[in-house]
C-alpha positions as CSV (number, residue, x, y, z in Angstrom):
1,X,-11.2,-37.0,141.9
2,X,-15.0,-38.1,142.9
3,X,-15.8,-36.8,146.8
4,X,-16.1,-40.7,147.7
5,X,-12.1,-41.7,147.0
6,X,-11.3,-38.3,148.5
7,X,-13.3,-39.3,151.4
8,X,-11.5,-42.8,151.7
9,X,-8.1,-41.2,151.7
10,X,-9.0,-38.9,154.9
11,X,-10.6,-41.6,156.9
12,X,-7.8,-44.0,156.2
13,X,-4.6,-42.1,155.9
14,X,-5.9,-38.6,157.9
15,X,-4.2,-37.2,154.5
16,X,-6.2,-34.6,151.7
17,X,-5.3,-35.1,148.4
18,X,-3.7,-31.9,147.3
19,X,-6.2,-30.4,145.9
20,X,-6.0,-29.1,142.1
21,X,-6.6,-25.4,141.2
22,X,-6.1,-21.8,140.3
23,X,-3.6,-19.7,142.1
24,X,-5.4,-17.4,144.0
25,X,-5.3,-15.3,147.4
26,X,-7.2,-18.2,150.0
27,X,-5.2,-17.7,153.2
28,X,-8.4,-16.3,154.7
29,X,-10.7,-19.3,153.5
30,X,-8.3,-21.4,154.8
31,X,-7.5,-20.3,158.2
32,X,-11.4,-20.1,158.5
33,X,-11.7,-23.7,157.4
34,X,-8.9,-24.5,159.8
35,X,-11.4,-22.7,162.5
36,X,-14.1,-24.8,161.4
37,X,-11.8,-27.9,161.6
38,X,-11.1,-26.9,165.3
39,X,-14.6,-26.8,166.4
40,X,-15.1,-30.8,165.4
41,X,-11.7,-31.8,166.5
42,X,-9.4,-31.8,163.2
43,X,-6.7,-29.2,162.4
44,X,-5.0,-28.2,159.3
45,X,-1.3,-28.8,159.3
46,X,1.1,-26.4,158.0
47,X,1.9,-27.7,155.1
48,X,-1.7,-28.1,154.2
49,X,-2.5,-24.5,155.4
50,X,0.3,-23.3,153.3
51,X,-1.0,-24.9,150.1
52,X,-4.5,-24.0,150.4
53,X,-3.9,-20.5,151.0
54,X,-2.1,-20.4,147.6
55,X,-5.3,-21.5,145.8
56,X,-8.4,-19.5,145.1
57,X,-10.7,-18.5,147.8
58,X,-13.5,-21.1,145.6
59,X,-11.0,-24.2,145.5
60,X,-10.3,-23.7,149.0
61,X,-14.2,-23.4,149.7
62,X,-15.2,-26.2,147.7
63,X,-12.5,-28.3,149.6
64,X,-13.5,-27.2,153.1
65,X,-17.6,-28.4,152.2
66,X,-15.9,-31.5,150.8
67,X,-13.7,-32.4,153.9
68,X,-15.8,-31.0,156.8
69,X,-18.9,-33.7,155.3
70,X,-16.2,-36.3,156.1
71,X,-14.6,-35.5,159.2
72,X,-17.8,-34.9,160.7
73,X,-19.0,-38.2,159.6
74,X,-15.8,-39.9,161.1
75,X,-16.5,-37.9,164.6
76,X,-20.3,-38.9,164.6
77,X,-20.9,-35.3,164.4
78,X,-23.4,-35.7,160.8
79,X,-26.3,-36.3,163.5
80,X,-28.2,-34.6,165.4
81,X,-27.9,-35.8,169.2
82,X,-31.0,-35.1,171.2
83,X,-31.4,-36.3,174.6
84,X,-34.4,-37.3,176.8
85,X,-34.1,-35.2,179.4
86,X,-33.4,-31.7,178.1
87,X,-31.0,-30.6,180.9
88,X,-28.5,-34.0,181.2
89,X,-26.5,-34.4,182.9
90,X,-28.2,-31.6,185.2
91,X,-31.1,-32.6,186.6
92,X,-31.7,-36.5,186.0
93,X,-34.8,-37.4,188.0
94,X,-34.4,-40.5,190.3
95,X,-35.7,-43.3,188.5
96,X,-38.7,-44.3,190.5
97,X,-40.0,-40.3,191.0
98,X,-39.5,-40.6,187.2
99,X,-41.4,-43.3,186.1
100,X,-44.4,-42.2,188.8
101,X,-44.2,-39.0,186.8
102,X,-44.7,-40.6,183.4
103,X,-47.7,-42.7,185.1
104,X,-49.2,-39.7,186.4
105,X,-49.0,-37.7,183.1
106,X,-50.7,-40.8,181.6
107,X,-53.7,-40.4,184.0
108,X,-53.7,-36.7,183.5
109,X,-54.2,-37.9,180.0
110,X,-57.9,-38.1,178.5
111,X,-56.9,-40.7,175.7
112,X,-54.7,-42.6,178.0
113,X,-56.5,-42.7,181.0
114,X,-58.5,-45.4,180.6
115,X,-56.0,-48.1,179.9
116,X,-53.7,-46.9,182.2
117,X,-55.7,-47.5,184.5
118,X,-56.6,-51.2,183.5
119,X,-53.0,-52.3,183.7
120,X,-52.5,-50.7,187.0
121,X,-54.9,-53.1,188.5
122,X,-53.6,-55.7,187.1
123,X,-50.4,-54.9,189.1
124,X,-48.2,-54.7,185.6
125,X,-47.2,-51.6,183.8
126,X,-45.4,-51.6,180.6
127,X,-43.4,-48.6,180.5
128,X,-43.7,-48.2,176.5
129,X,-47.3,-47.8,177.5
130,X,-47.1,-44.3,179.2
131,X,-47.3,-41.4,176.1
132,X,-44.7,-39.4,177.7
133,X,-42.2,-42.4,178.2
134,X,-39.3,-43.1,175.4
135,X,-40.0,-40.3,173.3
136,X,-38.3,-37.0,172.5
137,X,-40.8,-34.0,174.4
138,X,-38.4,-31.1,173.1
139,X,-36.2,-30.2,169.1
140,X,-33.2,-30.6,168.9
141,X,-32.6,-26.4,169.3
142,X,-35.1,-25.9,172.4
143,X,-32.2,-28.5,173.9
144,X,-29.3,-27.1,172.9
145,X,-30.5,-23.6,174.4
146,X,-30.1,-25.2,177.5
147,X,-26.4,-25.9,177.6
148,X,-23.6,-23.1,177.1
149,X,-20.9,-23.4,174.6
150,X,-17.9,-25.9,175.0
151,X,-15.2,-24.2,176.9
152,X,-12.0,-25.4,175.4
153,X,-9.4,-27.1,177.0
154,X,-5.9,-28.6,176.3
155,X,-7.0,-32.0,176.7
156,X,-9.3,-31.6,173.6
157,X,-8.6,-34.3,170.9
158,X,-7.1,-32.5,168.3
159,X,-6.5,-34.7,164.9
160,X,-4.2,-33.2,162.2
161,X,-5.0,-33.3,158.3
162,X,-1.8,-33.7,156.6
163,X,-1.2,-32.8,153.0
164,X,-1.3,-35.3,150.7
165,X,-0.1,-35.8,147.2
166,X,-1.8,-35.8,143.8
167,X,-5.6,-37.0,144.1
168,X,-4.3,-40.3,142.0
169,X,-1.7,-41.0,143.8
170,X,-3.2,-41.1,147.2
171,X,-5.8,-43.4,145.8
172,X,-3.3,-45.7,144.2
173,X,-1.4,-45.6,147.7
174,X,-4.0,-46.5,149.5
175,X,-5.5,-49.3,147.1
176,X,-1.6,-50.9,147.2
177,X,-1.7,-50.5,151.1
178,X,-5.3,-52.0,151.7
179,X,-5.0,-54.9,148.4
180,X,-1.4,-55.9,149.7
181,X,-2.2,-55.8,153.7
182,X,-0.6,-58.7,155.5
183,X,-3.7,-58.8,158.2
184,X,-7.3,-59.3,156.6
185,X,-9.4,-56.2,156.8
186,X,-13.0,-55.8,158.6
187,X,-16.3,-55.6,156.7
188,X,-16.0,-51.8,156.2
189,X,-12.7,-52.1,155.1
190,X,-13.1,-55.0,152.5
191,X,-16.1,-52.8,151.0
192,X,-13.3,-49.6,150.9
193,X,-11.0,-51.7,148.7
194,X,-14.0,-53.1,146.4
195,X,-14.3,-49.3,145.6
196,X,-10.5,-48.7,145.4
197,X,-10.0,-51.7,143.0
198,X,-12.4,-50.5,140.4
199,X,-11.1,-47.2,140.2
200,X,-7.5,-48.9,140.1
201,X,-7.7,-51.7,138.1
202,X,-5.9,-50.6,135.0
203,X,-3.7,-49.1,137.3
204,X,-0.3,-50.1,139.5
205,X,-0.9,-53.5,141.1
206,X,0.4,-55.1,144.5
207,X,3.6,-57.5,144.0
208,X,1.3,-59.3,146.4
209,X,-1.9,-60.2,148.0
210,X,-1.5,-62.4,151.0
211,X,-4.9,-62.3,151.7
212,X,-7.2,-64.3,150.0
213,X,-10.4,-62.4,150.9
214,X,-8.7,-59.1,149.5
215,X,-7.6,-61.2,146.2
216,X,-11.2,-62.2,145.8
217,X,-12.4,-58.3,145.9
218,X,-9.7,-57.6,143.4
219,X,-10.1,-60.6,141.1
220,X,-13.9,-59.4,141.1
221,X,-12.4,-55.7,139.8
222,X,-10.3,-57.6,137.3
223,X,-13.2,-59.5,135.7
224,X,-15.1,-57.0,135.5
225,X,-13.4,-55.6,133.1
226,X,-12.2,-58.5,131.0
227,X,-8.9,-59.1,132.8
228,X,-7.2,-63.0,134.1
229,X,-8.1,-62.9,137.4
230,X,-4.9,-63.9,139.8
231,X,-5.7,-67.6,141.3
232,X,-3.7,-70.2,142.2
233,X,-6.6,-72.4,144.4
234,X,-9.8,-73.6,143.3
235,X,-11.5,-71.9,146.8
236,X,-10.0,-68.6,145.5
237,X,-12.2,-69.1,142.4
238,X,-15.1,-70.0,144.5
239,X,-14.5,-66.7,146.6
240,X,-14.3,-65.0,143.7
241,X,-17.8,-66.2,142.5
242,X,-19.0,-65.4,146.4
243,X,-17.9,-61.6,145.3
244,X,-19.2,-61.7,142.2
245,X,-22.5,-62.1,143.7
246,X,-22.1,-59.9,146.4
247,X,-21.7,-62.6,149.0
248,X,-19.4,-63.5,151.8
249,X,-16.3,-64.4,150.3
250,X,-14.6,-65.1,153.7
251,X,-16.5,-68.3,153.3
252,X,-18.4,-67.9,156.8
253,X,-22.3,-67.3,155.7
254,X,-23.7,-69.3,152.8
255,X,-23.8,-67.1,149.6
256,X,-26.8,-67.2,147.3
257,X,-25.4,-67.3,144.1
258,X,-26.7,-64.9,141.1
259,X,-27.0,-65.9,137.4
260,X,-23.6,-64.9,136.2
261,X,-23.4,-63.5,132.7
262,X,-22.0,-65.6,130.0
263,X,-18.5,-64.0,129.9
264,X,-18.0,-64.2,133.6
265,X,-18.6,-68.4,133.7
266,X,-16.7,-69.0,131.3
267,X,-14.0,-66.3,133.3
268,X,-14.7,-69.1,136.6
269,X,-14.5,-72.0,134.7
270,X,-11.6,-71.2,132.7
271,X,-9.7,-70.1,135.6
272,X,-11.0,-73.3,137.7
273,X,-9.6,-75.6,134.4
274,X,-6.1,-73.7,134.8
275,X,-5.9,-74.3,138.6
276,X,-6.4,-78.1,138.7
277,X,-4.8,-78.5,135.7
278,X,-1.5,-77.1,137.0
279,X,-2.0,-79.2,140.2
280,X,-4.8,-82.0,140.2
281,X,-4.1,-82.6,143.7
282,X,-6.2,-79.4,145.0
283,X,-8.8,-81.0,144.5
284,X,-8.2,-82.0,147.9
285,X,-9.9,-78.5,148.9
286,X,-13.3,-79.0,147.4
287,X,-14.7,-81.3,150.1
288,X,-14.3,-78.7,152.6
289,X,-17.0,-76.3,151.2
290,X,-18.8,-79.2,149.2
291,X,-22.4,-77.9,149.3
292,X,-21.3,-74.0,148.1
293,X,-19.5,-75.7,145.0
294,X,-22.7,-78.1,144.1
295,X,-24.9,-74.5,144.6
296,X,-22.4,-72.6,142.0
297,X,-22.5,-75.4,139.7
298,X,-26.0,-75.2,139.2
299,X,-24.9,-71.3,138.0
300,X,-22.1,-72.3,136.0
301,X,-23.3,-75.2,133.9
302,X,-19.7,-76.7,133.3
303,X,-21.2,-79.6,131.0
304,X,-21.7,-76.4,128.7
305,X,-18.2,-76.5,128.6
306,X,-16.0,-79.8,127.4
307,X,-13.1,-78.0,126.6
308,X,-12.4,-77.6,130.3
309,X,-12.2,-80.7,131.4
310,X,-10.5,-79.9,135.0
311,X,-13.2,-77.4,135.7
312,X,-15.9,-80.2,135.7
313,X,-13.6,-82.6,137.7
314,X,-14.2,-80.1,140.5
315,X,-17.8,-80.2,140.3
316,X,-17.8,-83.9,140.5
317,X,-16.0,-84.3,143.2
318,X,-18.5,-82.2,145.3
319,X,-21.2,-84.2,144.3
320,X,-19.4,-87.4,145.6
321,X,-19.1,-89.1,141.8
322,X,-15.4,-88.5,141.9
323,X,-13.8,-89.5,145.3
324,X,-10.8,-87.3,146.7
325,X,-9.7,-87.9,149.8
326,X,-9.0,-84.0,151.5
327,X,-5.9,-83.0,153.2
328,X,-7.6,-83.1,156.5
329,X,-8.8,-86.6,156.3
330,X,-5.2,-87.8,155.7
331,X,-4.2,-85.5,159.0
332,X,-7.1,-87.2,160.8
333,X,-6.6,-90.9,159.8
334,X,-2.7,-90.5,161.0
335,X,-3.9,-88.9,164.2
336,X,-6.1,-91.6,164.6
337,X,-3.8,-94.1,164.9
338,X,-1.6,-92.2,166.8
339,X,1.2,-91.6,164.2
340,X,2.1,-88.2,165.6
341,X,5.7,-87.8,163.5
342,X,3.7,-89.0,160.1
343,X,1.1,-86.3,160.7
344,X,3.4,-84.1,161.3
345,X,5.8,-85.0,158.4
346,X,2.6,-84.8,156.2
347,X,1.7,-81.3,157.8
348,X,5.1,-79.8,156.7
349,X,3.7,-79.9,153.2
350,X,0.9,-77.2,154.3
351,X,3.3,-75.1,156.8
352,X,0.0,-72.9,158.0
353,X,-2.0,-75.7,159.0
354,X,1.5,-77.2,160.3
355,X,1.3,-74.1,162.7
356,X,-2.9,-74.3,163.8
357,X,-2.1,-78.0,164.8
358,X,0.9,-77.1,166.6
359,X,-0.9,-77.4,170.3
360,X,-2.8,-80.3,169.5
361,X,0.3,-82.6,167.9
362,X,2.0,-81.3,170.9
363,X,-0.6,-82.0,173.7
364,X,-1.1,-85.6,171.5
365,X,2.4,-86.1,171.4
366,X,3.1,-89.3,174.3
367,X,7.4,-89.6,173.9
368,X,9.9,-87.1,173.9
369,X,10.5,-88.5,170.1
370,X,7.3,-87.3,169.2
371,X,7.2,-84.1,170.7
372,X,11.0,-83.3,169.1
373,X,9.8,-84.3,165.8
374,X,7.1,-81.9,166.0
375,X,9.2,-79.2,167.0
376,X,11.7,-79.5,164.5
377,X,9.0,-79.6,161.5
378,X,8.0,-76.0,163.0
379,X,11.6,-74.9,162.8
380,X,12.0,-76.1,159.3
381,X,9.0,-74.7,157.4
382,X,8.6,-71.2,159.7
383,X,10.1,-69.6,156.9
384,X,7.0,-70.6,155.0
385,X,4.1,-69.2,157.2
386,X,3.3,-66.0,156.8
387,X,4.4,-63.4,159.6
388,X,0.3,-62.7,160.9
389,X,0.5,-66.9,161.3
390,X,3.6,-66.9,163.0
391,X,2.7,-63.9,165.5
392,X,-0.9,-65.4,166.2
393,X,0.8,-68.5,167.1
394,X,3.3,-67.0,169.0
395,X,0.7,-64.9,170.8
396,X,-1.3,-68.5,171.6
397,X,1.7,-69.9,173.4
398,X,2.5,-66.9,175.4
399,X,-0.9,-67.3,177.2
400,X,-0.8,-71.5,176.8
401,X,-0.6,-72.1,180.4
402,X,0.7,-75.3,181.7
403,X,-2.0,-76.1,184.3
404,X,-5.6,-77.0,182.9
405,X,-8.8,-76.0,183.9
406,X,-9.0,-72.1,183.4
407,X,-11.9,-70.8,181.2
408,X,-11.6,-70.3,177.9
409,X,-13.0,-67.4,175.9
410,X,-13.5,-67.7,172.2
411,X,-14.2,-65.3,169.3
412,X,-14.8,-65.6,166.4
413,X,-14.5,-63.5,163.1
414,X,-17.5,-61.5,162.9
415,X,-16.9,-60.5,166.8
416,X,-19.3,-63.0,168.7
417,X,-17.6,-64.1,171.7
418,X,-18.5,-67.4,174.6
419,X,-16.8,-68.7,177.4
420,X,-16.0,-72.7,177.7
421,X,-14.0,-74.7,180.7
422,X,-10.4,-75.2,179.5
423,X,-9.9,-79.2,180.1
424,X,-6.9,-79.6,177.4
425,X,-4.0,-81.3,178.8
426,X,-0.9,-79.2,179.0
427,X,1.9,-78.8,176.6
428,X,5.1,-79.5,177.8
429,X,7.2,-76.8,179.2
430,X,9.9,-77.5,177.2
431,X,8.8,-77.4,174.4
432,X,6.2,-74.6,174.6
433,X,9.4,-72.9,175.5
434,X,11.6,-73.9,172.3
435,X,8.4,-72.8,170.2
436,X,8.1,-69.5,171.4
437,X,12.1,-69.1,171.0
438,X,11.9,-70.5,167.5
439,X,9.1,-68.2,166.7
440,X,10.8,-64.9,167.8
441,X,13.9,-65.9,166.1
442,X,11.8,-66.0,162.9
443,X,10.1,-62.7,163.6
444,X,13.2,-60.8,164.6
445,X,14.9,-62.2,161.2
446,X,11.7,-60.6,159.1
447,X,11.5,-57.4,160.9
448,X,13.4,-54.5,158.7
449,X,15.5,-52.5,160.0
450,X,14.2,-49.5,161.7
451,X,16.8,-47.0,162.1
452,X,15.9,-44.4,164.2
453,X,12.9,-45.3,166.5
454,X,10.9,-42.5,167.5
455,X,8.0,-43.9,170.2
456,X,5.2,-42.4,171.5
457,X,5.0,-43.7,174.9
458,X,1.1,-44.6,174.5
459,X,1.2,-46.5,171.7
460,X,3.4,-49.5,173.4
461,X,0.4,-50.9,174.7
462,X,-1.7,-51.3,171.6
463,X,-2.1,-54.9,170.7
464,X,-0.7,-55.4,167.3
465,X,-3.7,-56.2,164.7
466,X,-3.6,-60.0,163.4
467,X,-6.7,-59.3,161.7
468,X,-8.9,-56.4,160.9
469,X,-11.9,-58.2,162.1
470,X,-10.9,-57.7,165.8
471,X,-11.4,-53.6,165.1
472,X,-14.2,-52.2,164.3
473,X,-14.1,-48.9,162.1
474,X,-14.5,-45.7,163.3
475,X,-12.0,-42.5,164.6
476,X,-9.3,-43.7,167.5
477,X,-10.1,-47.2,167.2
478,X,-7.9,-49.8,168.8
479,X,-7.6,-53.6,167.9
480,X,-8.9,-55.9,170.3
481,X,-6.7,-56.3,173.5
482,X,-5.0,-53.1,173.3
483,X,-4.7,-50.8,175.9
484,X,-4.6,-47.3,176.2
485,X,-5.0,-44.2,179.1
486,X,-8.0,-42.4,179.6
487,X,-7.4,-38.7,180.6
488,X,-10.2,-36.5,182.2
489,X,-12.3,-36.0,185.1
490,X,-15.4,-36.7,183.1
491,X,-16.0,-39.8,180.8
492,X,-19.0,-39.9,178.6
493,X,-20.2,-42.7,177.1
494,X,-22.9,-42.5,173.4
495,X,-24.6,-44.8,171.3
496,X,-26.4,-43.7,168.2
497,X,-29.0,-45.6,165.9
498,X,-31.7,-45.1,163.3
499,X,-33.9,-47.7,162.3
500,X,-35.0,-48.8,159.1
501,X,-37.9,-50.9,159.0
502,X,-39.4,-51.7,162.2
503,X,-39.4,-49.7,166.0
504,X,-36.3,-50.3,167.6
505,X,-35.2,-49.8,170.8
506,X,-31.5,-49.4,171.9
507,X,-30.0,-49.4,175.7
508,X,-26.9,-47.9,176.5
509,X,-25.9,-49.1,180.1
510,X,-22.3,-49.1,181.6
511,X,-21.4,-51.9,184.7
512,X,-19.5,-51.0,187.3
513,X,-17.3,-54.1,188.6
514,X,-14.8,-54.4,191.7
515,X,-11.6,-55.6,191.2
516,X,-12.8,-59.7,192.0
517,X,-15.3,-58.9,189.0
518,X,-18.3,-58.4,191.2
519,X,-20.9,-55.9,190.5
520,X,-20.7,-52.2,192.8
521,X,-23.6,-50.4,190.6
522,X,-24.7,-49.9,186.9
523,X,-26.4,-46.9,185.0
524,X,-29.2,-47.5,182.6
525,X,-32.5,-46.7,182.0
526,X,-33.6,-48.6,185.1
527,X,-30.9,-46.8,187.2
528,X,-30.8,-43.2,185.8
529,X,-28.7,-41.8,188.8
530,X,-25.9,-43.3,190.7
531,X,-23.1,-41.7,192.8
532,X,-20.9,-42.5,189.3
533,X,-23.0,-40.4,187.1
534,X,-26.1,-39.7,185.5
535,X,-27.9,-41.8,182.1
536,X,-29.6,-39.5,179.8
537,X,-33.1,-41.3,179.2
538,X,-34.7,-44.2,177.3
539,X,-35.5,-43.6,173.8
540,X,-37.7,-46.2,172.3
541,X,-38.2,-45.1,168.9
542,X,-35.8,-43.8,165.9
543,X,-36.9,-43.1,162.7
544,X,-35.0,-40.3,162.4
545,X,-32.2,-41.5,164.8
546,X,-31.6,-41.4,168.5
547,X,-28.9,-41.0,170.8
548,X,-28.7,-42.1,174.9
549,X,-26.0,-41.2,176.8
550,X,-23.9,-42.1,179.7
551,X,-21.9,-39.3,182.2
552,X,-19.6,-40.4,184.6
553,X,-16.7,-38.6,187.2
554,X,-14.3,-40.8,187.1
555,X,-13.0,-39.4,190.3
556,X,-16.7,-41.0,192.0
557,X,-16.3,-44.7,190.6
558,X,-16.7,-46.9,192.8
559,X,-14.9,-49.9,191.8
560,X,-12.1,-51.2,189.4
561,X,-14.1,-51.6,185.9
562,X,-16.5,-49.6,184.0
563,X,-18.0,-51.7,181.0
564,X,-20.2,-50.0,178.8
565,X,-22.3,-51.9,176.7
566,X,-25.6,-51.6,174.0
567,X,-28.2,-53.8,174.9
568,X,-30.9,-54.4,172.2
569,X,-34.1,-54.5,173.9
570,X,-36.1,-54.8,170.8
571,X,-36.1,-54.3,166.7
572,X,-33.4,-54.3,164.3
573,X,-30.1,-55.9,165.2
574,X,-26.9,-54.0,164.5
575,X,-26.4,-55.5,161.0
576,X,-30.0,-54.1,160.3
577,X,-30.4,-50.8,161.1
578,X,-30.0,-48.0,159.2
579,X,-27.0,-46.8,160.9
580,X,-25.3,-47.3,164.5
581,X,-22.2,-46.7,166.6
582,X,-20.9,-46.2,170.2
583,X,-18.0,-43.7,171.5
584,X,-17.1,-41.7,174.0
585,X,-15.7,-38.4,174.7
586,X,-14.1,-37.1,177.5
587,X,-13.9,-33.7,179.3
588,X,-12.4,-31.8,182.3
589,X,-14.3,-31.0,185.1
590,X,-15.4,-27.4,184.1
591,X,-16.2,-27.7,180.9
592,X,-20.1,-27.8,180.1
593,X,-21.0,-27.5,176.7
594,X,-23.6,-29.9,174.7
595,X,-24.3,-33.6,175.4
596,X,-22.0,-34.2,172.4
597,X,-19.2,-32.1,171.5
598,X,-17.1,-33.4,168.6
599,X,-13.6,-32.0,170.0
600,X,-14.3,-34.3,173.4
601,X,-14.6,-37.1,171.3
602,X,-11.9,-40.0,172.1
603,X,-13.0,-42.6,170.1
604,X,-16.6,-43.6,167.9
605,X,-17.1,-47.1,166.2
606,X,-19.6,-48.4,164.0
607,X,-21.9,-51.3,165.4
608,X,-21.4,-54.4,163.1
609,X,-21.7,-57.4,164.5
610,X,-24.0,-60.6,165.4
611,X,-25.7,-60.9,168.9
612,X,-28.0,-58.9,171.1
613,X,-25.6,-56.9,173.6
614,X,-22.0,-55.4,172.2
615,X,-19.0,-54.4,174.4
616,X,-17.3,-52.3,172.1
617,X,-14.9,-51.8,175.4
618,X,-14.1,-51.7,179.1
619,X,-12.4,-48.6,181.2
620,X,-9.9,-50.3,184.0
621,X,-8.3,-48.8,186.4
622,X,-4.8,-49.5,187.1
623,X,-2.8,-49.8,190.6
624,X,-1.5,-46.4,190.0
625,X,-5.3,-45.3,190.4
626,X,-4.8,-43.9,186.6
627,X,-7.7,-45.3,184.3
628,X,-7.5,-47.0,181.0
629,X,-9.2,-48.3,178.3
630,X,-9.2,-52.1,177.5
631,X,-10.2,-52.4,173.6
632,X,-13.0,-55.6,173.1
633,X,-14.7,-55.3,169.7
634,X,-17.1,-58.3,171.3
635,X,-20.4,-59.6,170.8
636,X,-22.6,-61.5,173.1
637,X,-25.3,-63.6,171.5
638,X,-28.1,-62.3,174.6
639,X,-31.9,-62.6,174.3
640,X,-34.4,-62.4,171.2
641,X,-35.5,-59.1,173.1
642,X,-35.6,-57.6,176.2
643,X,-31.8,-57.4,177.0
644,X,-30.9,-55.8,180.2
645,X,-27.7,-54.8,182.0
646,X,-29.2,-56.3,185.3
647,X,-29.6,-59.8,183.1
648,X,-26.2,-60.0,181.8
649,X,-23.8,-58.6,184.2
650,X,-22.5,-62.4,185.4
651,X,-21.8,-63.6,181.6
652,X,-19.9,-60.1,181.1
653,X,-17.8,-60.2,183.8
654,X,-16.5,-64.3,182.9
655,X,-16.1,-62.8,179.7
656,X,-14.3,-59.6,180.8
657,X,-12.0,-61.7,183.1
658,X,-10.9,-63.7,180.6
659,X,-9.9,-61.2,178.4
660,X,-8.5,-58.8,181.0
661,X,-6.3,-61.8,181.8
662,X,-4.8,-62.4,178.4
663,X,-1.4,-61.4,177.6
664,X,-1.7,-59.9,173.9
665,X,1.3,-59.4,171.6
666,X,2.0,-55.5,171.8
667,X,4.1,-52.4,170.0
668,X,5.6,-53.0,173.5
669,X,6.8,-56.6,172.3
670,X,7.4,-56.2,168.6
671,X,9.9,-52.9,169.1
672,X,11.6,-55.3,171.7
673,X,12.0,-57.4,168.8
674,X,12.9,-54.6,166.8
675,X,15.2,-52.7,169.1
676,X,18.4,-55.4,168.2
677,X,18.3,-53.7,164.8
678,X,17.4,-50.2,165.3
679,X,20.5,-47.2,165.3
680,X,18.6,-45.9,168.4
681,X,15.5,-46.0,170.4
682,X,13.4,-42.7,171.9
683,X,10.6,-42.2,173.7
684,X,9.0,-39.1,172.3
685,X,8.4,-36.3,174.5
686,X,5.4,-34.9,172.6
687,X,7.8,-31.6,171.7
688,X,11.0,-32.4,170.2
689,X,10.8,-33.3,166.4
690,X,14.6,-34.8,165.1
691,X,15.7,-33.1,162.2
692,X,17.0,-36.4,160.6
693,X,14.4,-39.5,159.1
694,X,13.2,-41.9,161.9
695,X,10.6,-44.7,162.1
696,X,7.9,-43.1,164.4
697,X,5.4,-45.0,166.0
698,X,2.3,-43.2,167.7
699,X,-1.0,-42.7,168.3
700,X,-0.8,-39.6,166.1
701,X,1.4,-38.2,163.4
702,X,3.2,-35.1,164.6
703,X,3.5,-32.1,162.1
704,X,7.1,-31.6,161.2
705,X,8.4,-35.0,160.9
706,X,11.0,-35.3,158.2
707,X,9.9,-36.1,154.8
708,X,12.0,-39.6,154.5
709,X,10.5,-40.8,157.4
710,X,8.6,-43.9,157.9
711,X,5.3,-43.2,159.7
712,X,3.0,-45.5,161.6
713,X,0.0,-45.1,163.7
714,X,-3.3,-46.8,164.3
715,X,-4.4,-46.1,160.2
716,X,-1.5,-48.6,159.0
717,X,-0.5,-50.1,162.4
718,X,-0.8,-53.6,159.7
719,X,2.4,-52.4,157.8
720,X,4.2,-53.4,161.5
721,X,3.1,-57.1,160.9
722,X,5.7,-58.8,158.6
723,X,5.2,-60.9,155.8
């Protein structure tokens, strides 16, 4: 197995495919491997340690080298995290004193004195023009020499790596899980699926691929080896064409179609012809992506293939030469004449669209009979709607206030967030409650009998992953809206970025808000020290990578909310840099160590999104005084340059209020519906492992569970969402 495939299994499943090799005395090497793993917050399970101990020393060493590279990258320890202030968090100067020192050093330098004096005479001085500002003043090794070794603590993170099956079985299982996922994957997840699909194209395939983006990636692999793609709509063909051109299979961004080989052009046209020949009504889907079809037609040359006339009809519709009414236009016409009952009846033929139009239909209906018809249509088609859509609509109606005038938070598929006034008419309470009851009954019907449920209490407030787009890839990352405990006395945020072509300046900041979402204080390059903690110093250029940190003493924090953010001051965006990620560490008061200690990292997520301001999460103080993380995964548009915490504190506070006050469907909610079919439910105490098989749901998989247990952790939390 290639290292890439093995690393995919380790990252997604926290399982190490059983290494194969000659038998030997590998116990000493295995124990050394385990010890090194623990230094970065990972550990071998008992079964994996035993398996490795029976292999030759060389096999164990080779396995260790590969695995350590993977887990170091998972936690962010594959790069060198330096700091501007060598003693950070000790001896961080006052901001004004630090700036004055930089000016004094510039004046003492013969090469910069004249320019600095000229700028001072104007009354405005750009910090970036000072030679000693924004660049490391010491090497990484010199920084390490200023810090003591980390003192181990019971609260340090320890992620267990479990023994997997043989490599081919593990890769196939991961491929089937990702390809058959009932919820969309993140961009990184789609990329991993693309690698797996190419490797597994001739092996077992999932019974169904409900997510269209996943199907496009799998079809790309199939077409590449001459296998017939799986297509049942014209849009499936368009997504496949985007995949073959390296474009966006979600169709949210325009794809620049490449010149395709004759074999691939034939595959696309033949598939298109088959779909339309079987159901000509599917031509109604073409106008929704008219421009994309026009551009694709320029590459496929359908006129050269007269044996596929139905495929040619698709491009005739796109050019406006063949009139076809779209489904949406028929619905809009009925609603335009206030025929709510007719619209509901038509939408029954497209159950997913009915569910997505449900709020509009209920608030448009003006008579009891119309609302009754809409609700009856929902109850009739509910079994035909995907579980993800059922739960999404259920969450929507849980949050649908009966009174209007509140603000709404909008988040698109890319994580871009904005706020707008909610001026929608209310949905009548009776119909809203009836819809909620019908959808809850449908969810209960679909949930499998779980047997005995064993639940880690810390997972109960994790939001259901109704879309992978709501979660960044990384370690310890939870879906948007999730709440998880924050245990420790010292909280340390970190950001790392490495520019690709242009000088790039990212600024890590932390905004402290009170219970009314009013600003209390902040830490940033303009406020290096506060009562709450310290900032590690501003780095303004990252050709070889750069890091910034914020250290917080949770007991000293004034206010209720801590909102870390990453602002792009200048240079490349989050989607343009070579690498960028954010995370946080937790330590006890007596722990010293380096600015970055991998075994204290609780979360590390990739920064890959639109906008100029990233909001990964917020830390909330509950009424019981305990701190919890609320996961956001949001990006604000921000300004083209010079984004600072001072400039966006109002918009951040308004956005945070909308997210915090919204109810999410969580594991607690779903297990409550599941409990009716369970033979028992136990909240796990962290120690006692049952002897019998269980359905375990938790943040980490415990060692020693019965081999026939069903195990749900954040890595496969999507499996909780019923089909």
